[in-house]
Legacy VTK file of the C-alpha trace (Angstrom):
# vtk DataFile Version 3.0
C-alpha trace
ASCII
DATASET POLYDATA
POINTS 72 float
94.102 117.578 87.197
96.532 115.949 89.624
99.102 113.235 89.263
97.395 109.811 89.145
100.467 108.350 90.877
99.154 109.815 94.146
96.516 107.082 94.077
99.289 104.485 94.356
100.392 105.498 97.869
98.368 102.706 99.544
100.832 100.274 97.972
103.487 101.439 100.443
101.208 102.484 103.291
99.261 99.241 103.549
100.606 96.337 101.504
103.415 93.849 101.935
105.727 93.183 98.969
103.559 90.439 97.444
100.354 92.402 97.754
102.078 95.490 96.395
103.087 93.585 93.246
99.563 92.183 92.827
98.159 95.714 93.183
100.601 97.030 90.595
99.771 94.295 88.080
96.041 94.788 88.608
96.373 98.507 87.894
98.723 98.010 84.963
100.779 101.113 85.709
104.059 101.812 83.934
107.424 102.057 85.700
107.513 105.862 85.752
104.055 106.141 87.323
104.914 103.442 89.864
108.090 105.260 90.918
106.229 108.565 91.214
103.727 106.788 93.468
106.635 105.605 95.588
107.881 109.187 95.740
104.468 110.446 96.807
104.342 107.823 99.567
107.795 108.916 100.732
106.859 112.601 100.735
103.639 111.959 102.643
105.408 109.824 105.259
108.190 112.379 105.745
105.599 115.074 106.397
103.228 112.949 108.476
105.706 111.461 110.937
106.864 114.620 112.726
103.357 116.066 112.622
101.745 113.021 114.247
104.562 111.536 116.328
103.124 112.793 119.633
99.476 113.399 118.777
98.321 110.478 116.631
100.223 107.274 117.271
98.355 105.332 114.571
99.223 107.842 111.860
102.818 107.988 113.092
103.037 104.200 112.887
101.655 104.238 109.336
104.233 106.860 108.382
107.057 104.800 109.908
105.892 101.693 108.078
105.657 103.575 104.790
109.178 104.934 105.256
110.558 101.453 105.907
108.685 100.042 102.938
109.638 102.801 100.500
113.285 102.687 101.513
113.512 98.885 101.475
LINES 1 73
72 0 1 2 3 4 5 6 7 8 9 10 11 12 13 14 15 16 17 18 19 20 21 22 23 24 25 26 27 28 29 30 31 32 33 34 35 36 37 38 39 40 41 42 43 44 45 46 47 48 49 50 51 52 53 54 55 56 57 58 59 60 61 62 63 64 65 66 67 68 69 70 71
């Protein structure tokens, strides 16, 4: 069984701040799970960006956006 916080990564990959908060409320996750989800999004973006930077511009852009969002 994996960490359910992994399922929260779309919050930082896809959503703006308002949508992210709506998503969080709808799921009813606690603070610790939410922060682990943020960590998973950060880890995925850190790994994806150098891998895709020259071969998949869409994935690289998603990784850049996630990094900006997570670090904001």
